[in-house]
N, C-alpha and C positions, 0 to 999 in steps of 0.2 A: 428667767422667763420660762424655762423648761419646767421648773418646779411649780410655777403657777398653773401651767397647762395641765400637769398631772394631778394637782390638787383639785382642779375644776372638774376633772373626769371622775374623781372619787366622791366628791362632796355632792349631796343631794341638791336639787334645784331650789332656789329661794323664790317661791311664788306664794301668792295669797290664796287662801281658800275662797271658793266661789260664795256668793251671797246665800243666806239661808233660805230665802223664798224659793218655793218649789217652782219648777218650770210650768206645771199645770196652773198654778195660781197666777203667774205672770201672763200666761197665754190667755186665760179666761178674762182677766182684767183688761188686757189689750184688745181682745175681741169685743168685749162689751163697750169699750171706748170707741172703737171703730164703728160698731153698730149704731151707737148713739149719734156719732158724727154724721153717718150716712142718713139717719132718720131726719136729722135737723137740716143738714146742708145738701143732701143728695150726693155727697162725695166724701172723700177722706178729709181728715182734719189737717190743716196747714198751720204750722207754728212759726212765729218769728221771735227769736230770742233777742232781748235788748238788755245789755249790761249798762245800768245807769250809774255805776260807780262802786261796784262790789269788790270784795276781796277774792273773788273767783271760786269760793267754796261751792256756792250754788251752781255755778256753771259746770263744775266738774261732775256733780250729781246729775245735772240736766243732760250733759253730753254722754253720760253713762247709758242713757236710754237708747243710744245708737250703737252700743257695743254688742258683742256677740251674744251676751247673756240675755239682755232685754230685747234688742233688735226690733224696736217698734215699727221700723219701716216695713217689715214683712206684713204688718196689718194695715199698711197704707198711711199711717200717721207719719208726717214728715216735717222736718225743719226747712224753711224756705229762706232765701237770701234777701228777698224784697218784701217790705210791708204790703205792697200792692197785691201780693199773692197770698197773704196771711188771713186766717180766721181768728187766731189768738195771738196776742202779744204777751209773751212770757217775760216779765221784767224782773231783774235781779238787782239787789243792792239798794242802798239809799240813793235818792236822786241828788246828784251833785249839782251845784249851780251851773257848771259848764255843760251838763247833760239835760238840763230842764228844757231848753228850746228844742233840742234834738228829739227828746221823747215826745213833746207836743207834736212836732212835725211827723214823726213816725206814726203816732196815733191818727193824725189827720189823713195820712196817706193810706191807711188801712181801710179797705172797703167794708161797708155794712153787709151782713151782720158781723160785728167784731166784738171780741171780749178781751178784757185785760186781766191777767193773772199776776198777782204780786207774789213772787217766789222767795220765801225765806223771811226771817225776822227783820232783817234790815229793810226790806221792801215795804214792810208794814209801817214802821215808825222811825226808821233810821238806825235801829239796833244800837250797836256799840259806837256807831259814828254819829248818833244824834247829838246835837249841840255843837257840832263842829262848824266853824265859820264857812266851810266849803260845801256843806250839805243843806239841801232844802228840807229834808225829812223823807217821809215815805212816798210811795208812788201816788197815793190818793191825793197828795197835795198838788199834783200836776195834771193827772188824767183820772177819769172815773175807773174804779177797780171793781170787777165783777166777782173775783174770788181771791182769797189769800190762802196760800199754802204755808203753814208755819214750819219752823225748824231752822237749825243753824248747823249745817244745811239740811234740808229735807232729803231723805233717801229717794231714789228713783221710783220705788213702788208707791210712795206717798204722792209723788208728782202725778203718776198715772191715776191714782185714786182721786186726786183733786180735779184733774181734767175730766174724768168721768162724772164726778159730782156736778161740775159746771154744766156739762152737756145735758145731764138728766134734769137739772133744775131748769135749764133753758127749754128743753123739750116739754116739761110739765107745764111751764108758763104758756108755751105756744098752744098746747092742747086746751088749756083753759080759755085762751083768747079765741080759738076757733070754735069751741063748744058752746 
């Protein structure tokens, strides 16, 4: 035991290098996302994550948005526990037969205006799980999807870009409808 203790004092720490994206780029993207949400909703964006049967790769990247590097909560963008408080349903994984009804109920419980984002390749069409007896296929088979963010899994910066694109598209449609 003593030998392990001394070796751990001499050996350098085994940590990963931080992501390559610069702090300025992430800050600018998150500020733009918050600004677009405030323009459309008059407040910050609330996201409800729904795992419809994924391998959890997309959840790891989505949860990284809350870590110390991205920290999107500092811009007011937050994940909520209830669909009744959400603006966006961020759905991951292929929809399994057991999750079909739960996803429908979650969608119905989310107040308008609401948007559904299919996160990852599996959420689009079932991905590597397509054709399984337990899988319905993609999210659009169960609820209407407003945006698909591709990747297996998509990195956090792409999730932010996707959310910003969704809000900008919604804001431009609202401007056309009002004009």
